[in-house]
N, CA and C of each residue as an Amber inpcrd file, in Angstrom:
protein
   621
 276.4840000   6.0910000 231.1860000 275.5600000   7.0840000 231.6050000
 276.3490000   8.1430000 232.2530000 276.1840000   9.6610000 232.1160000
 276.4920000  10.8470000 233.2600000 276.0530000  10.5490000 234.5040000
 276.6890000  11.0060000 235.5390000 276.0140000  10.8260000 237.0590000
 275.1380000  12.2940000 236.9700000 273.9230000  11.8640000 237.7490000
 272.9710000  12.9110000 237.9170000 273.1000000  13.1800000 239.1530000
 272.6170000  14.5370000 239.2860000 273.2580000  15.3230000 240.7700000
 271.4760000  15.6730000 241.0060000 271.6900000  15.9840000 242.5680000
 270.3330000  16.2630000 243.2100000 269.7920000  17.8280000 242.4360000
 271.0010000  18.5880000 242.4610000 270.4850000  19.9980000 241.6190000
 269.8140000  19.9400000 240.2570000 269.9060000  19.0110000 239.4590000
 269.2790000  18.7620000 238.2440000 270.1420000  18.8800000 237.1790000
 269.8520000  19.0080000 235.9600000 270.5790000  19.5090000 234.9020000
 271.0660000  20.7450000 234.7590000 272.2190000  21.1110000 234.1910000
 272.6940000  22.5810000 234.3260000 271.7790000  23.2390000 233.6820000
 271.1020000  23.1090000 232.3760000 270.0680000  23.9950000 232.1530000
 269.0710000  24.7050000 232.9660000 268.9790000  23.9470000 233.8930000
 267.8620000  24.4320000 234.7380000 268.2200000  26.0770000 235.5300000
 269.4640000  25.9880000 235.6840000 270.2940000  27.0710000 236.0500000
 269.9630000  28.4050000 235.2770000 269.5230000  28.0660000 234.1580000
 269.1690000  29.2280000 233.1430000 267.8100000  29.6270000 232.9180000
 267.1110000  28.8890000 233.5120000 265.4110000  29.3870000 233.5410000
 265.6430000  30.9340000 233.6720000 265.5360000  31.1990000 234.9840000
 265.6250000  32.7860000 235.3480000 266.6490000  33.9650000 234.6310000
 267.3590000  33.5270000 234.2870000 268.4700000  34.4160000 233.6390000
 268.2440000  34.4350000 232.3430000 267.2120000  33.5090000 231.1450000
 266.7720000  33.8000000 230.2130000 265.5880000  34.5220000 230.2970000
 264.9100000  34.1170000 231.7060000 263.8460000  35.1540000 231.5420000
 263.8980000  36.7580000 232.0380000 264.8700000  36.8370000 232.8880000
 265.2580000  37.9970000 233.2570000 265.9650000  39.0080000 231.8040000
 266.4130000  38.1580000 230.7600000 267.0000000  38.7610000 229.9660000
 266.1830000  39.3490000 229.0030000 264.9020000  38.3630000 228.5960000
 263.8830000  39.0250000 227.8270000 263.4420000  39.9230000 228.4650000
 262.8140000  39.9650000 229.9180000 262.5570000  41.3410000 230.3950000
 263.5370000  42.9270000 230.1250000 264.6010000  42.3270000 230.3610000
 265.5420000  43.6620000 230.1300000 265.1800000  43.9890000 228.6290000
 264.8610000  43.2850000 227.7520000 265.1610000  43.2530000 226.1770000
 263.4500000  43.7270000 225.5600000 262.6160000  44.2730000 226.6110000
 261.3830000  44.6950000 226.3450000 260.5350000  43.2730000 226.2750000
 260.9250000  42.1160000 226.6770000 259.7170000  41.0300000 226.2570000
 259.7330000  39.9450000 225.5060000 260.7220000  40.3160000 223.9040000
 261.2630000  39.4110000 223.4640000 262.3380000  39.6930000 222.6960000
 263.0560000  38.8930000 221.9680000 264.1560000  38.9080000 221.3880000
 264.7490000  37.7180000 220.4860000 265.4160000  37.8900000 219.7530000
 266.1450000  36.4620000 218.9690000 267.0790000  35.7910000 219.8340000
 266.8750000  34.7570000 219.6090000 268.0170000  34.0940000 220.3990000
 269.5280000  34.4930000 220.4200000 270.0610000  35.2620000 219.4900000
 271.3840000  35.3570000 219.0360000 271.6480000  36.3660000 220.3890000
 270.4790000  37.4730000 220.0780000 270.6580000  38.4030000 221.8310000
 270.5080000  37.7150000 222.6750000 269.6830000  37.0780000 222.7440000
 269.6250000  36.4590000 224.3640000 270.7240000  35.7950000 224.6700000
 271.2700000  35.2130000 223.8040000 272.4510000  34.5270000 224.1770000
 273.8350000  35.6070000 224.3700000 273.8850000  36.5570000 223.4680000
 274.7250000  37.8370000 223.8130000 275.0650000  38.2720000 225.5290000
 273.6260000  38.5780000 225.8810000 272.9360000  39.1030000 227.0930000
 273.6620000  38.1500000 227.8100000 273.2050000  36.8410000 227.5050000
 273.4340000  35.8010000 228.9850000 275.1340000  35.8040000 228.7200000
 275.7690000  35.8270000 228.0650000 277.2740000  36.1100000 228.0990000
 277.6580000  36.6730000 229.0870000 276.9920000  38.5310000 228.5490000
 277.7760000  39.3170000 229.1810000 277.2820000  39.5390000 230.9160000
 276.0650000  38.8510000 231.0220000 275.5630000  39.3950000 232.6100000
 276.1500000  38.0700000 233.2280000 276.2160000  37.2420000 232.6570000
 277.0080000  35.9430000 233.5110000 278.1450000  35.3590000 233.4530000
 279.1240000  36.2740000 232.6720000 280.5290000  36.3510000 232.4240000
 280.6160000  34.9690000 231.8340000 280.0610000  34.1520000 231.0570000
 280.5250000  33.4660000 230.6190000 281.7720000  33.5220000 229.3610000
 283.0530000  32.4170000 230.4820000 284.1800000  32.4850000 229.3980000
 284.1800000  32.0270000 228.1270000 285.1280000  32.6860000 227.5310000
 285.5530000  32.1460000 226.0290000 285.4870000  30.6880000 225.9910000
 286.3320000  30.1410000 227.0810000 286.4620000  28.5670000 227.4470000
 285.1300000  27.6720000 227.0870000 284.0070000  28.1330000 228.2430000
 282.8850000  27.4740000 228.1990000 282.2180000  27.8840000 226.8320000
 282.3590000  28.9650000 226.3290000 281.6490000  29.1830000 225.0020000
 282.1130000  28.1140000 223.6100000 283.4960000  28.0090000 223.9210000
 283.7340000  27.0570000 222.9130000 283.3940000  25.2890000 223.2220000
 283.4980000  24.9090000 224.4560000 283.0530000  23.6790000 224.3800000
 282.0360000  23.3920000 223.8490000 282.3570000  21.6670000 223.2000000
 281.3520000  21.7820000 222.4620000 280.8020000  19.7880000 223.1350000
 279.6580000  19.5910000 222.2540000 279.0750000  18.0550000 222.9040000
 279.8860000  17.8030000 221.6150000 279.8860000  16.3350000 222.0840000
 280.1340000  15.5880000 220.5680000 280.1140000  15.3750000 219.1830000
 278.8130000  15.8200000 219.0470000 278.1030000  16.3300000 217.6390000
 278.9430000  17.7310000 217.4840000 279.5570000  18.0220000 217.9650000
 280.1160000  19.8610000 217.5190000 279.4230000  20.8200000 218.0520000
 278.1650000  20.5390000 218.5500000 277.3570000  21.9350000 218.9910000
 277.8310000  22.3270000 219.9920000 277.8060000  23.8330000 220.1930000
 278.3120000  24.2380000 221.7980000 277.4420000  23.8510000 223.1460000
 278.0330000  23.4540000 223.8470000 277.6030000  22.9090000 224.8080000
 276.7820000  24.0850000 225.6350000 277.4170000  25.2690000 226.0060000
 276.2130000  26.2460000 226.4250000 274.9660000  26.6060000 225.5400000
 275.1600000  26.7820000 224.3730000 273.7510000  26.8500000 223.6110000
 273.0200000  25.7100000 223.6870000 273.2910000  24.8600000 223.4690000
 272.4330000  23.6960000 224.2670000 272.0830000  23.6160000 225.0980000
 272.5860000  23.9360000 226.1080000 271.6490000  24.3380000 227.3570000
 270.8570000  25.3310000 227.1970000 271.3640000  26.5970000 226.7770000
 270.0840000  27.7190000 226.7390000 268.8990000  27.2090000 225.7130000
 269.4300000  26.4770000 224.8620000 268.1200000  26.1400000 223.9330000
 267.2600000  24.9390000 224.9110000 267.6970000  24.2170000 225.6660000
 267.1110000  23.2170000 226.5380000 266.1870000  24.4430000 227.6420000
 266.9410000  25.1700000 227.8620000 265.8350000  26.2190000 228.9410000
 264.6960000  26.6070000 228.3600000 265.0770000  27.1860000 226.8510000
 264.1030000  27.7780000 226.0400000 263.2890000  26.8410000 226.2690000
 263.2320000  25.6120000 226.0030000 262.3890000  24.6580000 225.4050000
 261.1100000  23.9690000 226.8540000 261.9410000  23.7270000 227.8590000
 261.0940000  24.1800000 228.9750000 260.2020000  25.1630000 229.4770000
 260.6260000  26.1660000 229.4870000 260.0570000  27.3000000 229.4560000
 259.0570000  27.0800000 228.9870000 259.1950000  26.9600000 227.5920000
 258.0030000  27.2850000 226.4480000 256.7320000  26.1600000 227.0050000
 257.4050000  24.7000000 227.4080000 256.5070000  24.2280000 227.5790000
 255.6030000  24.1690000 228.9800000 256.1580000  25.1050000 229.8790000
 255.3860000  25.3520000 231.3890000 255.1870000  27.1360000 230.7980000
 254.7700000  27.5950000 229.4150000 253.7970000  28.4520000 229.3240000
 254.5520000  29.8490000 229.6060000 255.6350000  29.8180000 230.2830000
 256.4510000  31.0620000 230.3540000 256.9810000  32.1210000 229.1630000
 257.4820000  31.1720000 228.0740000 257.7010000  32.1780000 227.1580000
 257.1830000  31.1970000 225.6800000 257.3770000  32.2480000 224.6930000
 256.6520000  31.5610000 223.7010000 257.5220000  31.7270000 222.3030000
 257.4370000  30.9080000 221.2490000 258.6260000  31.5190000 220.5800000
 257.5280000  31.2350000 218.8980000 258.5310000  31.8760000 218.2380000
 257.2960000  32.0640000 216.5560000 258.2030000  30.8680000 215.6710000
 257.9020000  30.9800000 214.5390000 258.2470000  30.4110000 213.4340000
 259.7100000  30.9910000 212.6830000 260.0170000  32.1470000 213.0810000
 261.3130000  32.8780000 212.7620000 261.8080000  32.8660000 213.8590000
 261.5070000  32.4460000 214.9970000 262.4740000  31.7040000 216.0770000
 262.6090000  33.3810000 217.3960000 261.7960000  34.1510000 217.3170000
 261.6780000  35.2500000 218.4790000 261.3580000  34.5680000 219.7410000
 261.7630000  34.8830000 220.6800000 261.6110000  34.3260000 222.0130000
 261.0530000  35.3350000 222.7680000 259.9190000  35.4140000 223.5280000
 258.7540000  35.9680000 223.8110000 258.2120000  35.4810000 225.0150000
 257.8720000  36.6030000 226.0580000 257.5440000  36.4860000 227.1110000
 255.8300000  36.5370000 227.2460000 255.3280000  35.3940000 227.7750000
 254.1340000  35.2380000 227.5840000 253.5460000  36.0230000 229.0490000
 252.5220000  36.3000000 229.1620000 251.7620000  37.3370000 230.3930000
 252.3980000  36.4110000 231.6230000 252.4920000  35.0640000 231.7880000
 252.7940000  34.1990000 232.9610000 253.9160000  34.9140000 233.0780000
 255.0710000  34.5590000 231.8780000 256.4780000  35.0710000 231.9550000
 256.8620000  36.2920000 232.7520000 255.8040000  37.4190000 232.0660000
 255.8820000  39.1010000 232.8510000 255.5090000  38.9640000 234.3570000
 254.9730000  38.2630000 234.6990000 254.4070000  38.1770000 235.7400000
 255.0100000  37.9490000 236.9190000 256.1750000  36.9030000 236.4300000
 257.1950000  36.4360000 237.5310000 258.2680000  37.4170000 237.9980000
 258.1800000  37.6470000 239.2750000 258.9380000  38.4010000 240.0360000
 260.6570000  38.1440000 240.0140000 260.5600000  36.4710000 239.8220000
 261.8620000  36.1290000 240.9970000 261.6950000  34.5400000 240.4580000
 262.3340000  33.8630000 240.1350000 262.3610000  32.0520000 240.7040000
 263.5450000  31.9350000 241.1250000 263.6630000  30.9780000 242.3070000
 264.8340000  30.2230000 242.9170000 265.1710000  29.2060000 242.3410000
 266.0020000  28.3200000 242.5290000 266.9480000  27.0640000 241.9130000
 265.9260000  26.2200000 241.9440000 265.1890000  26.1400000 243.4450000
 264.2020000  24.9200000 243.8170000 262.9940000  25.2850000 243.1000000
 262.7910000  26.1990000 242.7290000 261.2140000  26.6880000 242.1060000
 261.7880000  26.0920000 240.5810000 262.9640000  26.2540000 240.2990000
 263.3900000  26.2620000 238.6820000 263.2640000  24.5580000 238.4490000
 263.7620000  23.9500000 239.5240000 264.0950000  22.4730000 239.7320000
 262.3830000  21.9300000 239.9390000 261.7440000  22.3620000 240.1500000
 260.3990000  22.0720000 240.5240000 259.5180000  22.1990000 238.8500000
 259.8440000  23.5020000 238.6730000 259.5330000  23.2330000 237.2180000
 259.6850000  22.1770000 236.2780000 260.9180000  22.0930000 236.2260000
 261.7310000  21.1670000 235.0700000 261.1090000  19.7050000 235.3770000
 260.7080000  19.5540000 236.9640000 260.2430000  17.8370000 236.9220000
 258.6290000  18.1120000 236.5920000 258.1110000  18.9600000 236.7110000
 256.7660000  18.7040000 236.5120000 256.3740000  19.1050000 234.8100000
 257.3750000  19.7320000 234.0620000 257.2370000  19.7880000 232.4700000
 257.8560000  18.2380000 232.3320000 258.9640000  17.6780000 232.8280000
 259.3400000  16.4810000 231.9610000 258.3430000  15.3210000 232.3850000
 257.7470000  15.4290000 233.3160000 256.8500000  14.5580000 233.6730000
 255.7960000  14.2840000 232.9910000 255.3500000  15.4350000 232.2950000
 253.8810000  15.8890000 232.0360000 254.0590000  15.4450000 230.4940000
 255.1240000  15.9940000 229.5380000 255.6590000  15.9660000 228.1510000
 256.4390000  14.5020000 227.7570000 257.1600000  14.0930000 228.6870000
 257.8660000  13.0220000 228.6620000 257.9520000  11.6120000 228.6200000
 257.6850000  10.7890000 227.7960000 257.1020000   9.5100000 228.1640000
 258.1770000   8.8860000 228.7210000 257.8370000   7.4980000 229.1870000
 258.7860000   7.0470000 230.0930000 260.4350000   6.4370000 229.5660000
 260.2610000   6.0630000 228.1840000 261.2250000   5.6420000 227.3360000
 262.0030000   6.5520000 227.5360000 261.8160000   7.8630000 227.4810000
 262.6840000   9.1410000 227.2970000 263.7690000   9.7680000 228.4160000
 262.8150000   9.4700000 229.4520000 263.0540000   9.9210000 231.0090000
 264.7010000   9.8760000 231.0020000 265.3250000   8.7950000 230.9380000
 266.9330000   9.0460000 231.3440000 267.8380000   9.7670000 230.1350000
 267.4660000   9.6450000 229.1910000 268.2920000  10.8630000 228.3720000
 267.6790000  12.2030000 228.1810000 267.1760000  12.1160000 228.8210000
 266.5740000  14.0230000 228.5120000 266.8770000  14.3160000 230.1950000
 266.7960000  13.5470000 231.3080000 267.3520000  14.2780000 232.3990000
 268.6410000  14.2840000 232.2980000 269.5200000  13.7520000 231.6160000
 271.0130000  14.1750000 231.4740000 271.2910000  14.7990000 230.5670000
 270.3880000  16.0120000 229.6940000 270.7700000  15.9150000 228.2410000
 271.7880000  17.0560000 228.3420000 272.3940000  17.8300000 229.7110000
 273.4210000  18.4910000 229.2780000 274.6130000  17.5770000 229.1450000
 274.6550000  16.1310000 229.4910000 275.7930000  15.5020000 229.2220000
 275.8850000  14.6960000 227.8610000 274.8450000  14.9980000 227.2910000
 274.4320000  13.9200000 226.0660000 274.2660000  15.0720000 224.9760000
 274.0880000  14.3950000 223.6270000 274.5750000  14.9650000 222.1400000
 272.6800000  15.3530000 221.7380000 271.8660000  15.7220000 222.7410000
 270.8600000  15.9650000 221.9400000 270.3980000  17.3660000 221.7790000
 269.3950000  17.6760000 220.9610000 269.7840000  18.7720000 220.5470000
 267.8630000  19.3490000 220.6940000 267.0830000  20.2960000 221.5430000
 266.0520000  20.2300000 221.7850000 265.2440000  20.5070000 220.8020000
 263.6930000  19.9710000 220.4220000 262.8270000  20.3980000 219.4240000
 262.3590000  21.9710000 219.2250000 262.1540000  22.4960000 218.1410000
 261.6480000  23.6120000 218.0560000 259.9410000  23.5140000 218.3690000
 259.4610000  24.4510000 218.5370000 257.9090000  24.3000000 218.9360000
 257.3390000  25.4200000 217.7220000 256.3620000  24.8610000 217.0840000
 255.9290000  25.9540000 216.0010000 254.0690000  25.3780000 216.1750000
 253.3210000  26.5980000 216.6600000 251.9590000  26.8100000 216.3250000
 251.6870000  27.1930000 215.5760000 250.7760000  26.7640000 214.8390000
 249.8780000  27.1650000 213.6000000 248.7280000  27.5930000 213.6630000
 248.2820000  28.6640000 213.3170000 246.9070000  29.4070000 213.4570000
 245.7580000  28.2780000 212.5950000 244.7800000  28.1440000 213.0770000
 243.4930000  27.0870000 212.3700000 242.3760000  27.8120000 212.1910000
 242.3860000  29.2970000 212.7290000 240.9460000  30.2010000 212.7700000
 240.7750000  30.7750000 210.9470000 239.8850000  30.7080000 210.7720000
 239.2510000  30.8020000 209.2350000 239.0050000  32.8150000 209.9040000
 239.1520000  33.2130000 211.1690000 238.7260000  34.4710000 211.2130000
 240.0630000  35.1070000 211.9900000 241.0560000  34.8780000 211.7710000
 241.8960000  35.2150000 212.9420000 242.7230000  37.1660000 212.6530000
 242.0720000  37.1030000 211.0430000 242.6950000  38.6070000 210.6800000
 241.5820000  39.7230000 211.5330000 240.2100000  39.2780000 211.7290000
 239.2750000  40.2520000 213.0680000 239.8900000  40.1410000 214.2250000
 240.3610000  38.8260000 214.5020000 240.6710000  38.4130000 216.0070000
 242.0850000  39.3450000 216.6000000 242.8210000  39.0570000 215.5140000
 244.1830000  39.9030000 214.8830000 243.5730000  41.5510000 215.8240000
 242.9960000  42.3300000 215.1020000 242.7290000  43.6440000 214.7310000
 241.5930000  43.7680000 216.3500000 241.2950000  42.8220000 216.5760000
 240.2940000  43.3220000 217.9860000 241.4000000  43.1110000 219.3530000
 242.4450000  42.0000000 219.0900000 243.4800000  42.0540000 220.0630000
 244.0120000  43.2950000 220.2760000 244.7480000  43.8160000 218.7490000
 245.3970000  44.8600000 218.9410000 244.9160000  46.3320000 219.6490000
 243.2410000  46.6010000 219.0720000 243.0030000  47.6250000 219.7020000
 242.8210000  47.3960000 221.0760000 242.6190000  46.3720000 221.6250000
 242.2300000  46.3180000 223.1820000 243.6710000  46.6610000 223.6080000
 244.7720000  46.2850000 223.4080000 246.0930000  46.4380000 224.0600000
 246.5900000  47.6340000 224.6490000 246.9940000  47.9670000 225.9520000
 247.3960000  48.8650000 226.3330000 249.0240000  49.5840000 225.5910000
 249.0820000  51.1310000 225.6270000 250.1030000  51.5160000 225.2820000
 251.3340000  50.4260000 225.0540000 251.7350000  50.1240000 226.3070000
 253.3210000  49.4060000 226.4970000 252.8990000  48.0330000 226.0740000
 251.6790000  47.6770000 225.6610000 251.1620000  45.5670000 225.0980000
 251.6890000  46.2350000 223.9520000 251.1300000  47.5660000 223.1750000
 251.3860000  47.6010000 221.5730000 252.7210000  47.8450000 221.7290000
 253.4990000  48.2600000 222.2470000 255.0270000  48.6650000 222.2030000
 255.9080000  47.1880000 221.7220000 255.1950000  46.4480000 222.9200000
 255.8550000  44.9910000 223.1040000 255.5460000  44.2840000 221.7150000
 253.9020000  44.3580000 221.2030000 253.9750000  43.6040000 219.9470000
 254.2850000  44.6840000 219.1170000 254.8420000  45.7650000 218.7510000
 255.8390000  46.1750000 217.7150000 256.9850000  45.6460000 217.7130000
 258.0510000  45.5900000 218.7890000 259.3740000  45.1780000 219.3230000
 259.0720000  43.8970000 218.5390000 258.0490000  42.8020000 218.8140000
 258.0830000  41.3460000 218.4170000 258.0760000  41.4790000 216.4330000
 257.0880000  42.6890000 215.9760000 256.6830000  42.3560000 214.6070000
 258.3710000  42.8480000 214.3380000 258.8100000  43.7990000 214.4900000
 260.2530000  43.7000000 214.0720000 261.4150000  42.8440000 214.0900000
 261.3280000  42.3610000 215.2690000 262.3540000  40.5970000 215.2920000
 261.6270000  40.0060000 214.2450000 260.4990000  39.7670000 214.1520000
 259.9700000  38.8370000 213.2090000 260.2210000  39.0320000 211.9660000
 260.6380000  40.4500000 211.4770000 260.5920000  40.7070000 210.3630000
 262.3520000  40.9350000 209.8750000 263.1120000  40.2590000 210.8610000
 264.4410000  40.1440000 210.6880000 265.4800000  41.1940000 211.2670000
 264.7330000  42.2540000 211.8880000 265.2990000  43.5840000 212.8150000
 266.2260000  42.7740000 214.0930000 267.3070000  42.9980000 214.4930000
 267.9900000  42.8850000 215.8490000 268.3010000  44.2920000 216.3320000
 268.5660000  44.1310000 217.9290000 268.8630000  45.3010000 218.6360000
 267.6280000  46.1750000 218.9100000 266.2060000  45.8450000 218.7030000
 265.5970000  46.1670000 218.3330000 264.9930000  47.3790000 220.0720000
 264.6190000  48.6450000 219.7780000 263.8700000  49.4150000 220.8420000
 262.6320000  50.2790000 219.9520000 261.8400000  50.2050000 220.5980000
 260.4050000  51.1390000 220.1020000 260.2000000  52.0020000 221.2770000
 259.6640000  53.3170000 221.2600000 259.4450000  54.6720000 222.0910000
 258.3970000  55.1630000 221.8120000 258.1210000  55.6430000 222.8950000
 256.5930000  56.5020000 222.6390000 257.4150000  57.9600000 221.8020000
 256.0500000  58.4830000 220.9270000 256.5630000  59.7560000 220.5050000
 255.8090000  60.7120000 220.7720000 256.2500000  61.8460000 221.5130000
 255.4890000  62.8340000 221.6800000 254.6360000  63.9610000 221.0320000
 253.7360000  63.9530000 221.3720000 252.8470000  65.3980000 220.5680000
 251.4260000  64.0440000 219.7920000 251.7360000  63.1880000 218.8650000
 251.1800000  62.5800000 218.5890000 250.5670000  61.4670000 218.4780000
 250.7490000  60.8550000 219.4360000 250.5000000  59.8180000 220.1320000
 251.0830000  58.1890000 219.4900000 251.7240000  58.5170000 218.5280000
 252.3170000  57.2390000 218.0280000 253.7490000  56.6930000 218.5970000
 254.4610000  55.4390000 217.6590000 255.7480000  55.1360000 218.6180000
 256.6930000  55.1630000 217.4330000 258.1190000  55.2890000 217.9070000
 259.0420000  55.2700000 216.7410000 259.8030000  54.1860000 217.1960000
 260.3540000  53.1710000 215.7670000 260.8430000  51.8120000 215.9430000
 262.4620000  52.6260000 215.6030000 263.3380000  51.4030000 216.0450000
 264.7600000  51.3200000 215.7570000 265.3650000  50.2180000 215.9830000
 266.0560000  49.8910000 214.6460000 266.4650000  48.3600000 214.8240000
 267.7950000  48.2670000 213.4770000 267.9950000  46.9690000 214.0130000
 269.3310000  47.2070000 212.4200000 268.6280000  45.5510000 212.0130000
 269.0790000  45.6880000 210.5030000 268.7140000  44.7190000 209.6650000
 269.5700000  44.2190000 209.0040000 270.1210000  42.6060000 209.1530000
 270.8680000  42.1910000 208.8370000 270.7030000  41.5880000 207.4690000
 270.9460000  42.3450000 206.5280000 270.7560000  41.8880000 204.9900000
 271.2250000  40.4580000 204.4580000 272.6440000  40.3530000 205.0130000
 273.5150000  39.0150000 204.6030000 274.8030000  39.1760000 205.5050000
 275.8520000  38.5910000 205.9200000 276.4030000  38.1950000 206.3000000
 277.4910000  39.3530000 206.6020000 277.5370000  40.0780000 205.3460000
 278.6430000  41.1950000 205.3290000 277.9490000  42.6330000 205.1140000
 276.2950000  42.5800000 205.5990000 275.6440000  43.6270000 204.7480000
 274.7100000  43.9020000 205.8660000 274.7020000  45.0360000 206.9010000
 273.6470000  45.3000000 207.4950000 273.2660000  46.9580000 207.7650000
 272.3760000  47.4450000 208.1670000 272.1470000  48.6480000 208.3510000
 271.1510000  49.0920000 209.2700000 271.0730000  50.1350000 209.9990000
 270.1380000  50.5280000 211.2110000 268.9860000  51.4830000 210.5350000
 268.1690000  51.4330000 211.0950000 267.1920000  52.0970000 210.0740000
 265.8600000  52.4790000 211.7730000 265.3480000  53.6680000 211.5460000
 264.5900000  54.4720000 211.9980000 263.3640000  54.5180000 211.3440000
 262.3280000  54.4560000 212.0350000 260.8390000  54.8520000 211.6080000
 259.9580000  54.9190000 212.0410000 258.4920000  55.5970000 211.9580000
 257.5160000  55.8480000 212.7590000 256.3910000  54.5080000 212.4760000
 255.7790000  54.1210000 213.8000000 254.9020000  52.7670000 213.0730000
 253.5780000  53.8450000 213.7010000
């Protein structure tokens, strides 16, 4: 069994960096975009990126995935069936998070969502071979179309821009930017659509 430390699992240190990255990317991003930005801003070395778990899964990616899992359980970020990570209102309202606060969040979520029999292996997951589960929430409302329309109509301009960014990412676009258009009150979207591993194209369009 791996040795535990007072500072908690390694992935706890990625809580605030993940939140900061999502803030910089407009409130939502695909996992690959979050990873690339973390590598850049935290200066993650090639050696660290190539380090793998016994299963062959990259250890760094595993730690970031566990950070997402706990942040989602805490209601700070949301993720869709397409894998887009999005800050919730709670996440956008956060101005900072110290390591002590991140560790407190980890302990609270861990206590609430994990049974006693899972405690030891999850607490030292950064040294193990576990991959965090993905959360998928499905709507059960028969009137979701009207609810969606009401929500969209109530959004502030900045909120609608964030919604459009997420919509484009859900549709498969990467490196998405959405900007207000002068004069007509609309917005422009810009992104890169990856058609296949070898083919991608940049697209700009009004929304």
